[in-house]
N, C-alpha and C positions, 0 to 999 in steps of 0.2 A: 077605084079604091080612092079614100088619102092618100094620097105622099106621109109617111110618120114622120115627128119632127128630128128634130137633130139627137138627140137622148136617149129615144128609141132605136132609134138606127142605131147606134154606137152599141146601146143592149145588143140587139138580134144578134148583130157582126161578129161580138163577142163571144156570144152563144154560140155561134154557127163554125166559130174558130177551135172555141173546145169542143163541138161532139166531130169537126172534121181530123182534129188532131187523136182523140181517142178510137177513132176506127181508123188510123194511120199504124203503120208497120212501126215500132221502138225504135228508136234509132239509140244506137249504145255508141258513143263514143266516135261517132260520126260515121257509122256504119248501118245500113238498114237492116241486115242481115249478115250472119256469119254461118256459112254452112257447113261446119266441119267439126269434126269431136277428136280428142288428143286422147291416147290410150298412151300409160303410162307402166312399164314394168315393174316391178317393186320386191327389190332383188330378195328380202328374208321376212318378207310374208307369204311369197308364191303366188302374187293372183298380178292382176294389172286393173287399174284404176280407168274409168271412162270416163272424160270432164268434154262438156258441151262449151263449143268456139259460142254461142250464142250471148251466153249468162256466166260461165264458168264453173260452172254448177256440177258436181260430181252423179254422173247418172248410172252408174253399176260398178259393181268388182266382179270381174270373172279371174275363179282359180284358174288359174295354169299348172304347177307344178315346181318342183324346185329349183330354187336362184337364176328367175328369168332375168335375163340380162339384154342382149340386142333384140331388138322389136321393129319391125316394119311392115308398112303398108304394100299391099299385091296391087297394080297399078289398078286395074278397075271398082279397088275401096271395098269389095267385099270380104276380103280376108286379112286378116292381122297374123302374122310368123312373131314368135318368139324363141328366142334360145332361153333353152333352159339346162341346168347342169348342177349334176349328185354329187359335184367337188366340194368339199364344206369350203366356207368362206374362209381365209384364213388371214392373217395380219399383212400386211406390207411388209415386204422384204426390204431388210436393214441399208443404207443408200453409206456409200463411202464419198470423200470429201467433197466429189465431182461432180456427186449427183446419182453415179449410177450405182444397180442392185447391185447386193452381195449373195451371190449364189451362193450353194454347198455344192463340194465338188461334186463331180460325177452327175450331178442333176440340177434341176430347174426348184423354185419354190414348191411344187404339188405333186413333184413325181412318185414320194414315197408317201404317200396321205393312205393310209391305209382306210382308211372310213368313206371313200368315195362312191357311191351308189351308180355304179356306169348306168345302171337301168334307167336312171333317172333323167341321161343325156336325152337330148333330141332337139329336132323343132315346133313350139306347140303350133298346131294351127287354130286358128279364132275364127269363126263365122261372125262376121260382125252384126247381122241383121239379127241373131238370136242370141248375140254377147254372151256366146259358149264358144267354151273349148271344143272341138268335135276330131282329136287327132293328134298324134306324135310322127313328126319324120327323121328316122335314122339320119343322122348328120355325122357319124364320128364320135371321137372321143371329143368333153370336155368343151362345147360350145359357148362362144363368148359373143360373140358378132359375126354380123353374115350382112351381104348385100343381093340383094336380086337381077336378074339377068333384064335385059331392055325389054323383053316381052314377057316378063313375068314365070316364063317354063323355072327357070332355074333357081339357085338358089346356092351362094358363093360365103363358103365357110370358113370361120378360122378357127384353129382346134389348140387351145392355149397348151394345155401340159403333152401334147405330142410333136410339134411342130410340124404342123403339117397345114393345108388348106383343100376343104371337101367340095365337088360338085356335087349336086344333088338335082336329079331331075323329080320334081314337083308330082307331077301325075304318077309316075312309079312309085317314087317314092325312097329310090335308088341312088347308091352313092355312086356315078360316075366317073369320077376322077379324084384323087389322090395328090398333090400338089407339095413336093418338101419347099418349106421355108425356112426363117431363123428362130431364135430363141423366143418362145412368148407369145405367137402371132397371137394381135387383135382385134386392130381397123381392118376393115374392109368396106372398101366403096366401090362402085361400077361407075367407067366415065361417062360423061355425056352420050355420047356416041352409041357408049353399048358395046364396044369393040374391044376393051380392055376392065379388068378389076385390079386394084391396089389392095395388097396387105400389110400391115405395118408390123413390126416385131420389136416388142417394147424393148427385152433385155442388149439386143447388139445396136437398136437403134437401126436395122435393116428394113429396105421397103423393096417388097419382090411385085415387080408390074407383071398380070400373065393375061396371055392371048387368050380370047375365046372360041377363037373356030381352031386353034391347034391346043390348048389349056396347057400352052410350055410356057416357061418363064423368058420375056423378050428384055426386059432389063432391070433393074440391081443397083441403088444407091443406095448411100448411109446418110441419117440425120442423128445429130444430139436424142439420148437416148428416151426412152417411152415415148414415145410418139403413139399416139393412141386414138388417131381419125383422121380421115383425108376428107378434104373437099372440093368440088371442082370451079371451075369461073367460065363457063360453058363459050365455047366460040374463041377461046384464047390461046389451047395450048399452056394454062396458066392453073395449079392447083394449090391447095394450103396444108400444112400437116403440124402440129404442134409439137414442140419435144417438152416435155411436163419436166422432167428435172432441171429442165435451164430457163424453164420460163422462157421459152422460144414459140415462133410461128414462121415456119420456113416456107419461102417460095417455091414451088418447083416448074420446073419447065418439063411439062406431060407427054413433047415430042422427043424430048433427049434424053430424057430421066436421069435429069440432075437439079442441083438446088442453085437456086438462080440467088435467092436474097436469104439472110438468116434477122429476120426482127425482135428485136430485143422488148420482150413482155413488160409490165410493172414491178416493182420489187414484190416477192411473194405471191405472185402466179405460181397455179401449177396446172397449166392448159391441160384442156383433157379436151373437149368435143367443140370443131370449126363447123360455122356453118356459115356457106355464101346464101344473102339476103336473093330473094326472089328478081329483083332488078336487076341484079350483077354488082351494087355501087357498093355495097359495106360487105366484112367480114364480121364475123362471132364467132368470139371464143370463151368454153367457160370456163374460169380458172381454179376450178376445185378448192381448196383450202383458204384463199384470196376470198371467197362469197363475191365475185362480182363477173361481170363478163363484159369481156373487153371488145370495142367497137374499131375498126380502121378501114381507114377507104380501100375497097382491092384494085384501086390500078395506083397511087401513089404511097400507101402503105400505112399513112400516118395515122397514128393513134389519135382517134377522132374522141373518146370517151371511154370510161370504166362505170358499168354500170352497178349498182348495188341489188344483190338480190338474196338469195337464202341461204343456209347453213352447205358449205362443200355442194357446188352446184358441180353437175359432169352433162347429162344427156342436157341438148338441148333442141329447139326445135321451130323453126319460123313456120307463121299461117301463113298459106298462099296466097292471099294479098299482102303482106309485107307486114300487115299493120302490127304484130305481135309476136312477142317470142316466148318462150315456155322455158321456165331450166325444172330439171329435177333436182333435188337437193336433198340428198341421201341422209343423212344425220336426223335430220328437222322434221323427215314424212309427209313433204309439201312439196309444189310444183309453184314457181313463182311466176306471174304475167307481167309481160313487159310492156308498156306501150312503146314502141318504136320510134313514133313522130317526135316523144319528149324525153326520150332513152331514160323512162324512171317505170320501176315497178308500180303497177298499180292493185295487185292483188296477189294473195296466198291461198294456196289452195290444199286442202289436206289432202293423200295419197294413203297407201300403204304402206308397209316399214322398209327404208330403204330405197325410195325411186333410184331408177338408173338410167334407162331411157325413155325415150317417149315415141312416137308416129302421128302426122296427123292424117285421116281417115274423108273424107270426103261424105257429106250426108246430101240426101235429096231436099231439095228446093220446095 
């Protein structure tokens, strides 16, 4: 067989290269595949939007019920749980000169709401494979946020309008324990070792630490008001809690249950959700009305960057590989996709009305 001349050989290799590229997996932003979906709770439209991590496309909309907010995936990724509430959306309470909410004498801001539909309250159960609501678990009054036990057998739920947290056995659908906490409980998070869960109370800034063996409160301390969420730096005894009204992020000692340091966030920040990166190196905080996400070093606590995202970001979640952050932008009805290598928003995905929370669910390879 004659040896092809140089020109013919170059043409052959270029054509072969094109064929090989066409036959290879498509690489998006430096990754061959992203095997997860993002489930987004939409507070006003009563549904959940499903977004593919591979191409940032919407692949489903699941009706779930009234006012879906907190949302979590089961450990096996087969089920998504979403908090539902029949308490109508109300305007935020007025704030005093120090950023504290002003409540009516004798109650908090929704306890006399005669229009509440208590039959709508519960934790919706979504089958991930079917992309369908398959049931609802009773979870006490007005559930807003929750977390799962380490083994996925129980839900720890904040009941905003009755100042309690509920422990629900998922298999039986029964409330096993009711724990008294402070006014307007909201954020709930299970510690990395699964031995405790934290409940943050907006109105007084009280933080309750509950032991899951006894379901007794074993720690209690305060931060400045409107703490919305909690996340932890695994293996360190360190956690993070934002104080919305004061534009602060509290670094907490999870061994001795106290505040170690208060970090001041950029002016105009209304910090809502805090997330620690999967590799533990950075901390991300959504800043609500500021329209940004703050990036901090998880060990030095230095403010590294502020990323511009959509309107009033609330919930945020980070992809399992740590490459992307998603933020739920309520007023603009969309989800920002942020490339964390560049600290830059690279896409905006339409969701339902008032996206609130997000959960990552792995998909099959």
